[in-house]
N, CA, C, O and CB atoms as a CASP TS submission, in Angstrom:
PFRMAT TS
TARGET T0000
AUTHOR 0000-0000-0000
METHOD Language model
MODEL 1
PARENT N/A
ATOM      1  N   UNK     1     159.919 210.963  42.434  1.00  0.00           N
ATOM      2  CA  UNK     1     161.143 211.700  42.180  1.00  0.00           C
ATOM      3  C   UNK     1     160.829 213.016  41.468  1.00  0.00           C
ATOM      4  O   UNK     1     159.893 213.097  40.673  1.00  0.00           O
ATOM      5  CB  UNK     1     162.118 210.853  41.347  1.00  0.00           C
ATOM      6  N   UNK     2     161.588 213.997  41.752  1.00  0.00           N
ATOM      7  CA  UNK     2     161.358 215.318  41.179  1.00  0.00           C
ATOM      8  C   UNK     2     161.544 215.320  39.661  1.00  0.00           C
ATOM      9  O   UNK     2     160.780 215.971  38.949  1.00  0.00           O
ATOM     10  CB  UNK     2     162.294 216.334  41.818  1.00  0.00           C
ATOM     11  N   UNK     3     162.540 214.605  39.163  1.00  0.00           N
ATOM     12  CA  UNK     3     162.785 214.570  37.712  1.00  0.00           C
ATOM     13  C   UNK     3     161.624 213.896  36.991  1.00  0.00           C
ATOM     14  O   UNK     3     161.173 214.373  35.949  1.00  0.00           O
ATOM     15  CB  UNK     3     164.107 213.831  37.398  1.00  0.00           C
ATOM     16  N   UNK     4     161.139 212.781  37.546  1.00  0.00           N
ATOM     17  CA  UNK     4     159.999 212.089  36.945  1.00  0.00           C
ATOM     18  C   UNK     4     158.789 213.011  36.857  1.00  0.00           C
ATOM     19  O   UNK     4     158.125 213.078  35.822  1.00  0.00           O
ATOM     20  CB  UNK     4     159.647 210.832  37.753  1.00  0.00           C
ATOM     21  N   UNK     5     158.507 213.714  37.938  1.00  0.00           N
ATOM     22  CA  UNK     5     157.373 214.638  37.958  1.00  0.00           C
ATOM     23  C   UNK     5     157.553 215.751  36.934  1.00  0.00           C
ATOM     24  O   UNK     5     156.606 216.123  36.241  1.00  0.00           O
ATOM     25  CB  UNK     5     157.195 215.236  39.354  1.00  0.00           C
ATOM     26  N   UNK     6     158.754 216.275  36.843  1.00  0.00           N
ATOM     27  CA  UNK     6     159.037 217.355  35.899  1.00  0.00           C
ATOM     28  C   UNK     6     158.834 216.889  34.453  1.00  0.00           C
ATOM     29  O   UNK     6     158.209 217.593  33.661  1.00  0.00           O
ATOM     30  CB  UNK     6     160.475 217.872  36.094  1.00  0.00           C
ATOM     31  N   UNK     7     159.347 215.731  34.111  1.00  0.00           N
ATOM     32  CA  UNK     7     159.181 215.204  32.752  1.00  0.00           C
ATOM     33  C   UNK     7     157.705 215.025  32.428  1.00  0.00           C
ATOM     34  O   UNK     7     157.236 215.420  31.361  1.00  0.00           O
ATOM     35  CB  UNK     7     159.927 213.862  32.591  1.00  0.00           C
ATOM     36  N   UNK     8     156.988 214.429  33.358  1.00  0.00           N
ATOM     37  CA  UNK     8     155.567 214.168  33.145  1.00  0.00           C
ATOM     38  C   UNK     8     154.771 215.477  33.000  1.00  0.00           C
ATOM     39  O   UNK     8     153.951 215.610  32.091  1.00  0.00           O
ATOM     40  CB  UNK     8     155.005 213.333  34.307  1.00  0.00           C
ATOM     41  N   UNK     9     155.014 216.426  33.885  1.00  0.00           N
ATOM     42  CA  UNK     9     154.284 217.696  33.839  1.00  0.00           C
ATOM     43  C   UNK     9     154.600 218.480  32.565  1.00  0.00           C
ATOM     44  O   UNK     9     153.696 219.022  31.930  1.00  0.00           O
ATOM     45  CB  UNK     9     154.619 218.545  35.068  1.00  0.00           C
ATOM     46  N   UNK    10     155.872 218.540  32.193  1.00  0.00           N
ATOM     47  CA  UNK    10     156.242 219.277  30.984  1.00  0.00           C
ATOM     48  C   UNK    10     155.642 218.642  29.731  1.00  0.00           C
ATOM     49  O   UNK    10     155.150 219.347  28.850  1.00  0.00           O
ATOM     50  CB  UNK    10     157.762 219.347  30.854  1.00  0.00           C
ATOM     51  N   UNK    11     155.680 217.339  29.653  1.00  0.00           N
ATOM     52  CA  UNK    11     155.116 216.654  28.486  1.00  0.00           C
ATOM     53  C   UNK    11     153.631 216.943  28.339  1.00  0.00           C
ATOM     54  O   UNK    11     153.143 217.202  27.239  1.00  0.00           O
ATOM     55  CB  UNK    11     155.343 215.146  28.592  1.00  0.00           C
ATOM     56  N   UNK    12     152.930 216.898  29.439  1.00  0.00           N
ATOM     57  CA  UNK    12     151.484 217.140  29.383  1.00  0.00           C
ATOM     58  C   UNK    12     151.177 218.621  29.122  1.00  0.00           C
ATOM     59  O   UNK    12     150.293 218.946  28.329  1.00  0.00           O
ATOM     60  CB  UNK    12     150.818 216.686  30.698  1.00  0.00           C
ATOM     61  N   UNK    13     151.905 219.504  29.786  1.00  0.00           N
ATOM     62  CA  UNK    13     151.678 220.941  29.618  1.00  0.00           C
ATOM     63  C   UNK    13     152.001 221.398  28.194  1.00  0.00           C
ATOM     64  O   UNK    13     151.244 222.158  27.591  1.00  0.00           O
ATOM     65  CB  UNK    13     152.522 221.729  30.623  1.00  0.00           C
ATOM     66  N   UNK    14     153.120 220.932  27.671  1.00  0.00           N
ATOM     67  CA  UNK    14     153.546 221.348  26.336  1.00  0.00           C
ATOM     68  C   UNK    14     152.939 220.485  25.230  1.00  0.00           C
ATOM     69  O   UNK    14     153.116 220.766  24.045  1.00  0.00           O
ATOM     70  CB  UNK    14     155.056 221.303  26.242  1.00  0.00           C
ATOM     71  N   UNK    15     152.223 219.436  25.627  1.00  0.00           N
ATOM     72  CA  UNK    15     151.600 218.503  24.677  1.00  0.00           C
ATOM     73  C   UNK    15     152.636 217.949  23.707  1.00  0.00           C
ATOM     74  O   UNK    15     152.459 217.960  22.489  1.00  0.00           O
ATOM     75  CB  UNK    15     150.466 219.199  23.898  1.00  0.00           C
ATOM     76  N   UNK    16     153.724 217.464  24.300  1.00  0.00           N
ATOM     77  CA  UNK    16     154.810 216.891  23.513  1.00  0.00           C
ATOM     78  C   UNK    16     155.070 215.458  23.967  1.00  0.00           C
ATOM     79  O   UNK    16     154.609 215.024  25.022  1.00  0.00           O
ATOM     80  CB  UNK    16     156.096 217.746  23.640  1.00  0.00           C
ATOM     81  N   UNK    17     155.799 214.761  23.162  1.00  0.00           N
ATOM     82  CA  UNK    17     156.234 213.415  23.508  1.00  0.00           C
ATOM     83  C   UNK    17     157.625 213.502  24.114  1.00  0.00           C
ATOM     84  O   UNK    17     158.491 214.214  23.606  1.00  0.00           O
ATOM     85  CB  UNK    17     156.221 212.475  22.264  1.00  0.00           C
ATOM     86  N   UNK    18     157.827 212.779  25.192  1.00  0.00           N
ATOM     87  CA  UNK    18     159.146 212.680  25.796  1.00  0.00           C
ATOM     88  C   UNK    18     159.600 211.234  25.683  1.00  0.00           C
ATOM     89  O   UNK    18     158.825 210.307  25.916  1.00  0.00           O
ATOM     90  CB  UNK    18     159.134 213.158  27.285  1.00  0.00           C
ATOM     91  N   UNK    19     160.843 211.056  25.328  1.00  0.00           N
ATOM     92  CA  UNK    19     161.425 209.722  25.299  1.00  0.00           C
ATOM     93  C   UNK    19     162.453 209.663  26.419  1.00  0.00           C
ATOM     94  O   UNK    19     163.410 210.437  26.453  1.00  0.00           O
ATOM     95  CB  UNK    19     162.072 209.394  23.899  1.00  0.00           C
ATOM     96  N   UNK    20     162.233 208.735  27.326  1.00  0.00           N
ATOM     97  CA  UNK    20     163.118 208.569  28.473  1.00  0.00           C
ATOM     98  C   UNK    20     163.740 207.187  28.374  1.00  0.00           C
ATOM     99  O   UNK    20     163.029 206.187  28.269  1.00  0.00           O
ATOM    100  CB  UNK    20     162.352 208.755  29.832  1.00  0.00           C
ATOM    101  N   UNK    21     165.051 207.130  28.406  1.00  0.00           N
ATOM    102  CA  UNK    21     165.767 205.860  28.376  1.00  0.00           C
ATOM    103  C   UNK    21     166.241 205.571  29.793  1.00  0.00           C
ATOM    104  O   UNK    21     166.926 206.389  30.408  1.00  0.00           O
ATOM    105  CB  UNK    21     166.971 205.894  27.362  1.00  0.00           C
ATOM    106  N   UNK    22     165.868 204.393  30.307  1.00  0.00           N
ATOM    107  CA  UNK    22     166.200 204.082  31.693  1.00  0.00           C
ATOM    108  C   UNK    22     166.313 202.578  31.884  1.00  0.00           C
ATOM    109  O   UNK    22     165.642 201.797  31.210  1.00  0.00           O
ATOM    110  CB  UNK    22     165.147 204.664  32.647  1.00  0.00           C
ATOM    111  N   UNK    23     167.168 202.189  32.808  1.00  0.00           N
ATOM    112  CA  UNK    23     167.232 200.798  33.250  1.00  0.00           C
ATOM    113  C   UNK    23     166.407 200.626  34.523  1.00  0.00           C
ATOM    114  O   UNK    23     166.339 199.531  35.080  1.00  0.00           O
ATOM    115  CB  UNK    23     168.702 200.362  33.489  1.00  0.00           C
ATOM    116  N   UNK    24     165.791 201.691  34.972  1.00  0.00           N
ATOM    117  CA  UNK    24     165.001 201.693  36.195  1.00  0.00           C
ATOM    118  C   UNK    24     163.531 201.486  35.841  1.00  0.00           C
ATOM    119  O   UNK    24     162.839 202.435  35.471  1.00  0.00           O
ATOM    120  CB  UNK    24     165.201 203.017  36.983  1.00  0.00           C
ATOM    121  N   UNK    25     163.055 200.245  35.956  1.00  0.00           N
ATOM    122  CA  UNK    25     161.679 199.930  35.584  1.00  0.00           C
ATOM    123  C   UNK    25     160.688 200.674  36.469  1.00  0.00           C
ATOM    124  O   UNK    25     159.612 201.048  36.004  1.00  0.00           O
ATOM    125  CB  UNK    25     161.436 198.424  35.674  1.00  0.00           C
ATOM    126  N   UNK    26     161.027 200.894  37.727  1.00  0.00           N
ATOM    127  CA  UNK    26     160.152 201.660  38.609  1.00  0.00           C
ATOM    128  C   UNK    26     159.930 203.066  38.082  1.00  0.00           C
ATOM    129  O   UNK    26     158.808 203.573  38.099  1.00  0.00           O
ATOM    130  CB  UNK    26     160.733 201.718  40.012  1.00  0.00           C
ATOM    131  N   UNK    27     160.987 203.686  37.619  1.00  0.00           N
ATOM    132  CA  UNK    27     160.911 205.022  37.016  1.00  0.00           C
ATOM    133  C   UNK    27     160.034 204.979  35.770  1.00  0.00           C
ATOM    134  O   UNK    27     159.158 205.825  35.590  1.00  0.00           O
ATOM    135  CB  UNK    27     162.328 205.552  36.662  1.00  0.00           C
ATOM    136  N   UNK    28     160.267 204.008  34.926  1.00  0.00           N
ATOM    137  CA  UNK    28     159.500 203.884  33.685  1.00  0.00           C
ATOM    138  C   UNK    28     158.015 203.704  33.977  1.00  0.00           C
ATOM    139  O   UNK    28     157.174 204.340  33.343  1.00  0.00           O
ATOM    140  CB  UNK    28     160.018 202.707  32.848  1.00  0.00           C
ATOM    141  N   UNK    29     157.694 202.847  34.927  1.00  0.00           N
ATOM    142  CA  UNK    29     156.296 202.604  35.269  1.00  0.00           C
ATOM    143  C   UNK    29     155.633 203.856  35.837  1.00  0.00           C
ATOM    144  O   UNK    29     154.434 204.067  35.657  1.00  0.00           O
ATOM    145  CB  UNK    29     156.189 201.459  36.270  1.00  0.00           C
ATOM    146  N   UNK    30     156.416 204.680  36.520  1.00  0.00           N
ATOM    147  CA  UNK    30     155.866 205.875  37.161  1.00  0.00           C
ATOM    148  C   UNK    30     155.533 206.988  36.179  1.00  0.00           C
ATOM    149  O   UNK    30     154.572 207.727  36.396  1.00  0.00           O
ATOM    150  CB  UNK    30     156.835 206.392  38.182  1.00  0.00           C
ATOM    151  N   UNK    31     156.299 207.126  35.108  1.00  0.00           N
ATOM    152  CA  UNK    31     156.107 208.293  34.243  1.00  0.00           C
ATOM    153  C   UNK    31     155.588 207.974  32.848  1.00  0.00           C
ATOM    154  O   UNK    31     155.168 208.881  32.129  1.00  0.00           O
ATOM    155  CB  UNK    31     157.388 209.022  34.117  1.00  0.00           C
ATOM    156  N   UNK    32     155.608 206.721  32.456  1.00  0.00           N
ATOM    157  CA  UNK    32     155.309 206.390  31.064  1.00  0.00           C
ATOM    158  C   UNK    32     153.825 206.214  30.794  1.00  0.00           C
ATOM    159  O   UNK    32     153.057 205.786  31.655  1.00  0.00           O
ATOM    160  CB  UNK    32     156.031 205.139  30.674  1.00  0.00           C
ATOM    161  N   UNK    33     153.448 206.560  29.569  1.00  0.00           N
ATOM    162  CA  UNK    33     152.148 206.170  29.027  1.00  0.00           C
ATOM    163  C   UNK    33     152.322 204.855  28.268  1.00  0.00           C
ATOM    164  O   UNK    33     151.453 203.983  28.286  1.00  0.00           O
ATOM    165  CB  UNK    33     151.558 207.291  28.094  1.00  0.00           C
ATOM    166  N   UNK    34     153.470 204.740  27.603  1.00  0.00           N
ATOM    167  CA  UNK    34     153.822 203.528  26.869  1.00  0.00           C
ATOM    168  C   UNK    34     155.274 203.190  27.159  1.00  0.00           C
ATOM    169  O   UNK    34     156.096 204.073  27.403  1.00  0.00           O
ATOM    170  CB  UNK    34     153.587 203.703  25.337  1.00  0.00           C
ATOM    171  N   UNK    35     155.577 201.892  27.129  1.00  0.00           N
ATOM    172  CA  UNK    35     156.934 201.414  27.412  1.00  0.00           C
ATOM    173  C   UNK    35     157.370 200.480  26.295  1.00  0.00           C
ATOM    174  O   UNK    35     156.589 199.659  25.814  1.00  0.00           O
ATOM    175  CB  UNK    35     157.004 200.692  28.795  1.00  0.00           C
ATOM    176  N   UNK    36     158.618 200.614  25.891  1.00  0.00           N
ATOM    177  CA  UNK    36     159.244 199.687  24.952  1.00  0.00           C
ATOM    178  C   UNK    36     160.436 199.075  25.675  1.00  0.00           C
ATOM    179  O   UNK    36     161.308 199.795  26.163  1.00  0.00           O
ATOM    180  CB  UNK    36     159.680 200.406  23.605  1.00  0.00           C
ATOM    181  N   UNK    37     160.474 197.751  25.744  1.00  0.00           N
ATOM    182  CA  UNK    37     161.570 197.049  26.408  1.00  0.00           C
ATOM    183  C   UNK    37     162.480 196.484  25.325  1.00  0.00           C
ATOM    184  O   UNK    37     162.038 195.741  24.448  1.00  0.00           O
ATOM    185  CB  UNK    37     161.038 195.911  27.360  1.00  0.00           C
ATOM    186  N   UNK    38     163.749 196.846  25.399  1.00  0.00           N
ATOM    187  CA  UNK    38     164.740 196.380  24.433  1.00  0.00           C
ATOM    188  C   UNK    38     165.688 195.383  25.077  1.00  0.00           C
ATOM    189  O   UNK    38     165.996 195.479  26.266  1.00  0.00           O
ATOM    190  CB  UNK    38     165.527 197.560  23.855  1.00  0.00           C
ATOM    191  N   UNK    39     166.144 194.433  24.289  1.00  0.00           N
ATOM    192  CA  UNK    39     167.190 193.508  24.711  1.00  0.00           C
ATOM    193  C   UNK    39     168.140 193.342  23.536  1.00  0.00           C
ATOM    194  O   UNK    39     167.754 192.850  22.476  1.00  0.00           O
ATOM    195  CB  UNK    39     166.596 192.123  25.175  1.00  0.00           C
ATOM    196  N   UNK    40     169.384 193.756  23.733  1.00  0.00           N
ATOM    197  CA  UNK    40     170.398 193.706  22.681  1.00  0.00           C
ATOM    198  C   UNK    40     169.919 194.404  21.403  1.00  0.00           C
ATOM    199  O   UNK    40     170.152 193.924  20.294  1.00  0.00           O
ATOM    200  CB  UNK    40     170.768 192.252  22.377  1.00  0.00           C
ATOM    201  N   UNK    41     169.249 195.538  21.579  1.00  0.00           N
ATOM    202  CA  UNK    41     168.803 196.348  20.456  1.00  0.00           C
ATOM    203  C   UNK    41     167.523 195.879  19.793  1.00  0.00           C
ATOM    204  O   UNK    41     167.079 196.486  18.819  1.00  0.00           O
ATOM    205  CB  UNK    41     169.860 196.396  19.451  1.00  0.00           C
ATOM    206  N   UNK    42     166.928 194.828  20.291  1.00  0.00           N
ATOM    207  CA  UNK    42     165.685 194.291  19.730  1.00  0.00           C
ATOM    208  C   UNK    42     164.523 194.573  20.675  1.00  0.00           C
ATOM    209  O   UNK    42     164.675 194.474  21.892  1.00  0.00           O
ATOM    210  CB  UNK    42     165.810 192.768  19.467  1.00  0.00           C
ATOM    211  N   UNK    43     163.363 194.923  20.121  1.00  0.00           N
ATOM    212  CA  UNK    43     162.171 195.113  20.931  1.00  0.00           C
ATOM    213  C   UNK    43     161.647 193.752  21.361  1.00  0.00           C
ATOM    214  O   UNK    43     161.348 192.901  20.523  1.00  0.00           O
ATOM    215  CB  UNK    43     161.086 195.906  20.154  1.00  0.00           C
ATOM    216  N   UNK    44     161.537 193.548  22.676  1.00  0.00           N
ATOM    217  CA  UNK    44     161.007 192.279  23.184  1.00  0.00           C
ATOM    218  C   UNK    44     159.590 192.437  23.723  1.00  0.00           C
ATOM    219  O   UNK    44     158.867 191.451  23.865  1.00  0.00           O
ATOM    220  CB  UNK    44     161.918 191.726  24.277  1.00  0.00           C
ATOM    221  N   UNK    45     159.191 193.666  24.024  1.00  0.00           N
ATOM    222  CA  UNK    45     157.835 193.922  24.512  1.00  0.00           C
ATOM    223  C   UNK    45     157.568 195.405  24.391  1.00  0.00           C
ATOM    224  O   UNK    45     158.477 196.224  24.520  1.00  0.00           O
ATOM    225  CB  UNK    45     157.649 193.436  25.986  1.00  0.00           C
ATOM    226  N   UNK    46     156.309 195.747  24.142  1.00  0.00           N
ATOM    227  CA  UNK    46     155.911 197.146  24.128  1.00  0.00           C
ATOM    228  C   UNK    46     154.431 197.232  24.434  1.00  0.00           C
ATOM    229  O   UNK    46     153.662 196.322  24.125  1.00  0.00           O
ATOM    230  CB  UNK    46     156.235 197.811  22.768  1.00  0.00           C
ATOM    231  N   UNK    47     154.043 198.343  25.047  1.00  0.00           N
ATOM    232  CA  UNK    47     152.633 198.536  25.359  1.00  0.00           C
ATOM    233  C   UNK    47     152.438 199.569  26.444  1.00  0.00           C
ATOM    234  O   UNK    47     153.370 200.261  26.853  1.00  0.00           O
ATOM    235  CB  UNK    47     152.003 197.231  25.775  1.00  0.00           C
ATOM    236  N   UNK    48     151.202 199.654  26.898  1.00  0.00           N
ATOM    237  CA  UNK    48     150.887 200.559  27.998  1.00  0.00           C
ATOM    238  C   UNK    48     151.473 199.992  29.280  1.00  0.00           C
ATOM    239  O   UNK    48     151.933 198.850  29.310  1.00  0.00           O
ATOM    240  CB  UNK    48     149.352 200.768  28.135  1.00  0.00           C
ATOM    241  N   UNK    49     151.455 200.782  30.328  1.00  0.00           N
ATOM    242  CA  UNK    49     151.954 200.307  31.613  1.00  0.00           C
ATOM    243  C   UNK    49     151.165 199.067  32.039  1.00  0.00           C
ATOM    244  O   UNK    49     151.750 198.090  32.505  1.00  0.00           O
ATOM    245  CB  UNK    49     151.854 201.422  32.693  1.00  0.00           C
ATOM    246  N   UNK    50     149.846 199.103  31.881  1.00  0.00           N
ATOM    247  CA  UNK    50     149.010 197.951  32.258  1.00  0.00           C
ATOM    248  C   UNK    50     149.382 196.711  31.448  1.00  0.00           C
ATOM    249  O   UNK    50     149.435 195.607  31.992  1.00  0.00           O
ATOM    250  CB  UNK    50     147.519 198.281  32.056  1.00  0.00           C
ATOM    251  N   UNK    51     149.637 196.887  30.155  1.00  0.00           N
ATOM    252  CA  UNK    51     150.021 195.752  29.312  1.00  0.00           C
ATOM    253  C   UNK    51     151.384 195.200  29.712  1.00  0.00           C
ATOM    254  O   UNK    51     151.577 193.985  29.747  1.00  0.00           O
ATOM    255  CB  UNK    51     150.038 196.166  27.838  1.00  0.00           C
ATOM    256  N   UNK    52     152.322 196.081  30.011  1.00  0.00           N
ATOM    257  CA  UNK    52     153.658 195.648  30.416  1.00  0.00           C
ATOM    258  C   UNK    52     153.583 194.865  31.729  1.00  0.00           C
ATOM    259  O   UNK    52     154.277 193.862  31.894  1.00  0.00           O
ATOM    260  CB  UNK    52     154.605 196.865  30.564  1.00  0.00           C
ATOM    261  N   UNK    53     152.751 195.318  32.654  1.00  0.00           N
ATOM    262  CA  UNK    53     152.616 194.629  33.937  1.00  0.00           C
ATOM    263  C   UNK    53     152.057 193.218  33.779  1.00  0.00           C
ATOM    264  O   UNK    53     152.260 192.376  34.654  1.00  0.00           O
ATOM    265  CB  UNK    53     151.722 195.431  34.864  1.00  0.00           C
ATOM    266  N   UNK    54     151.357 192.945  32.678  1.00  0.00           N
ATOM    267  CA  UNK    54     150.787 191.616  32.418  1.00  0.00           C
ATOM    268  C   UNK    54     151.686 190.762  31.527  1.00  0.00           C
ATOM    269  O   UNK    54     151.334 189.629  31.199  1.00  0.00           O
ATOM    270  CB  UNK    54     149.416 191.756  31.772  1.00  0.00           C
ATOM    271  N   UNK    55     152.837 191.292  31.137  1.00  0.00           N
ATOM    272  CA  UNK    55     153.730 190.605  30.207  1.00  0.00           C
ATOM    273  C   UNK    55     154.161 189.239  30.719  1.00  0.00           C
ATOM    274  O   UNK    55     154.333 189.024  31.918  1.00  0.00           O
ATOM    275  CB  UNK    55     154.948 191.453  29.939  1.00  0.00           C
ATOM    276  N   UNK    56     154.329 188.330  29.775  1.00  0.00           N
ATOM    277  CA  UNK    56     154.841 186.985  30.074  1.00  0.00           C
ATOM    278  C   UNK    56     156.277 186.815  29.566  1.00  0.00           C
ATOM    279  O   UNK    56     156.861 185.740  29.696  1.00  0.00           O
ATOM    280  CB  UNK    56     153.927 185.910  29.444  1.00  0.00           C
ATOM    281  N   UNK    57     156.840 187.880  28.987  1.00  0.00           N
ATOM    282  CA  UNK    57     158.207 187.837  28.480  1.00  0.00           C
ATOM    283  C   UNK    57     159.159 187.754  29.673  1.00  0.00           C
ATOM    284  O   UNK    57     159.126 188.624  30.543  1.00  0.00           O
ATOM    285  CB  UNK    57     158.522 189.090  27.590  1.00  0.00           C
ATOM    286  N   UNK    58     160.006 186.724  29.730  1.00  0.00           N
ATOM    287  CA  UNK    58     160.868 186.521  30.905  1.00  0.00           C
ATOM    288  C   UNK    58     161.681 187.749  31.322  1.00  0.00           C
ATOM    289  O   UNK    58     161.773 188.044  32.514  1.00  0.00           O
ATOM    290  CB  UNK    58     161.809 185.393  30.634  1.00  0.00           C
ATOM    291  N   UNK    59     162.261 188.457  30.385  1.00  0.00           N
ATOM    292  CA  UNK    59     163.055 189.642  30.725  1.00  0.00           C
ATOM    293  C   UNK    59     162.194 190.687  31.431  1.00  0.00           C
ATOM    294  O   UNK    59     162.621 191.276  32.424  1.00  0.00           O
ATOM    295  CB  UNK    59     163.690 190.247  29.457  1.00  0.00           C
ATOM    296  N   UNK    60     161.005 190.913  30.930  1.00  0.00           N
ATOM    297  CA  UNK    60     160.095 191.890  31.516  1.00  0.00           C
ATOM    298  C   UNK    60     159.641 191.422  32.895  1.00  0.00           C
ATOM    299  O   UNK    60     159.589 192.209  33.840  1.00  0.00           O
ATOM    300  CB  UNK    60     158.879 192.120  30.596  1.00  0.00           C
ATOM    301  N   UNK    61     159.316 190.152  33.002  1.00  0.00           N
ATOM    302  CA  UNK    61     158.904 189.582  34.290  1.00  0.00           C
ATOM    303  C   UNK    61     160.016 189.776  35.322  1.00  0.00           C
ATOM    304  O   UNK    61     159.740 190.133  36.468  1.00  0.00           O
ATOM    305  CB  UNK    61     158.557 188.072  34.141  1.00  0.00           C
ATOM    306  N   UNK    62     161.263 189.545  34.926  1.00  0.00           N
ATOM    307  CA  UNK    62     162.403 189.743  35.834  1.00  0.00           C
ATOM    308  C   UNK    62     162.522 191.195  36.280  1.00  0.00           C
ATOM    309  O   UNK    62     162.705 191.470  37.466  1.00  0.00           O
ATOM    310  CB  UNK    62     163.704 189.303  35.158  1.00  0.00           C
ATOM    311  N   UNK    63     162.417 192.134  35.323  1.00  0.00           N
ATOM    312  CA  UNK    63     162.490 193.557  35.665  1.00  0.00           C
ATOM    313  C   UNK    63     161.376 193.926  36.635  1.00  0.00           C
ATOM    314  O   UNK    63     161.610 194.629  37.618  1.00  0.00           O
ATOM    315  CB  UNK    63     162.402 194.430  34.394  1.00  0.00           C
ATOM    316  N   UNK    64     160.162 193.451  36.359  1.00  0.00           N
ATOM    317  CA  UNK    64     159.028 193.777  37.217  1.00  0.00           C
ATOM    318  C   UNK    64     159.184 193.190  38.606  1.00  0.00           C
ATOM    319  O   UNK    64     158.804 193.823  39.591  1.00  0.00           O
ATOM    320  CB  UNK    64     157.741 193.283  36.595  1.00  0.00           C
ATOM    321  N   UNK    65     159.734 191.997  38.700  1.00  0.00           N
ATOM    322  CA  UNK    65     159.914 191.388  40.015  1.00  0.00           C
ATOM    323  C   UNK    65     160.905 192.182  40.857  1.00  0.00           C
ATOM    324  O   UNK    65     160.757 192.267  42.076  1.00  0.00           O
ATOM    325  CB  UNK    65     160.389 189.942  39.873  1.00  0.00           C
ATOM    326  N   UNK    66     161.916 192.765  40.210  1.00  0.00           N
ATOM    327  CA  UNK    66     162.869 193.619  40.930  1.00  0.00           C
ATOM    328  C   UNK    66     162.183 194.851  41.494  1.00  0.00           C
ATOM    329  O   UNK    66     162.488 195.283  42.605  1.00  0.00           O
ATOM    330  CB  UNK    66     164.018 194.040  40.009  1.00  0.00           C
ATOM    331  N   UNK    67     161.259 195.416  40.732  1.00  0.00           N
ATOM    332  CA  UNK    67     160.522 196.599  41.182  1.00  0.00           C
ATOM    333  C   UNK    67     159.648 196.229  42.379  1.00  0.00           C
ATOM    334  O   UNK    67     159.586 196.967  43.363  1.00  0.00           O
ATOM    335  CB  UNK    67     159.654 197.186  40.030  1.00  0.00           C
ATOM    336  N   UNK    68     158.984 195.096  42.290  1.00  0.00           N
ATOM    337  CA  UNK    68     158.093 194.664  43.376  1.00  0.00           C
ATOM    338  C   UNK    68     158.883 194.350  44.646  1.00  0.00           C
ATOM    339  O   UNK    68     158.411 194.632  45.747  1.00  0.00           O
ATOM    340  CB  UNK    68     157.281 193.430  42.944  1.00  0.00           C
ATOM    341  N   UNK    69     160.069 193.773  44.511  1.00  0.00           N
ATOM    342  CA  UNK    69     160.904 193.448  45.676  1.00  0.00           C
ATOM    343  C   UNK    69     161.373 194.694  46.397  1.00  0.00           C
ATOM    344  O   UNK    69     161.466 194.706  47.624  1.00  0.00           O
ATOM    345  CB  UNK    69     162.108 192.623  45.253  1.00  0.00           C
ATOM    346  N   UNK    70     161.672 195.750  45.639  1.00  0.00           N
ATOM    347  CA  UNK    70     162.196 196.967  46.261  1.00  0.00           C
ATOM    348  C   UNK    70     161.078 197.888  46.773  1.00  0.00           C
ATOM    349  O   UNK    70     161.352 198.873  47.458  1.00  0.00           O
ATOM    350  CB  UNK    70     163.069 197.721  45.264  1.00  0.00           C
ATOM    351  N   UNK    71     159.830 197.570  46.443  1.00  0.00           N
ATOM    352  CA  UNK    71     158.705 198.418  46.869  1.00  0.00           C
ATOM    353  C   UNK    71     158.326 198.194  48.317  1.00  0.00           C
ATOM    354  O   UNK    71     157.401 198.832  48.819  1.00  0.00           O
ATOM    355  CB  UNK    71     157.500 198.165  45.995  1.00  0.00           C
TER
END
C-alpha cells in the first residue's frame, strides 16, 4: 500500500519513530519494526515482527490466522 510505504520511508529517512494504530495485522506486519498488541487497553504481546509471528497468545494467533487466510 502506498501509505504503508510512505510511513516506512519517512521514518527511515527522517530517523524518527512512527506510531501507527491499526486493526489490520497485515498492515502492521508490513511496516513495523516492533508491534504491541492491546486487548481492552492492556498489552497482551509485544516484540519484533518475527517474535509476534511466533506468539502463542490466542488473540495474536487469531489475528495472524486472519492475515494468512486473506493472503
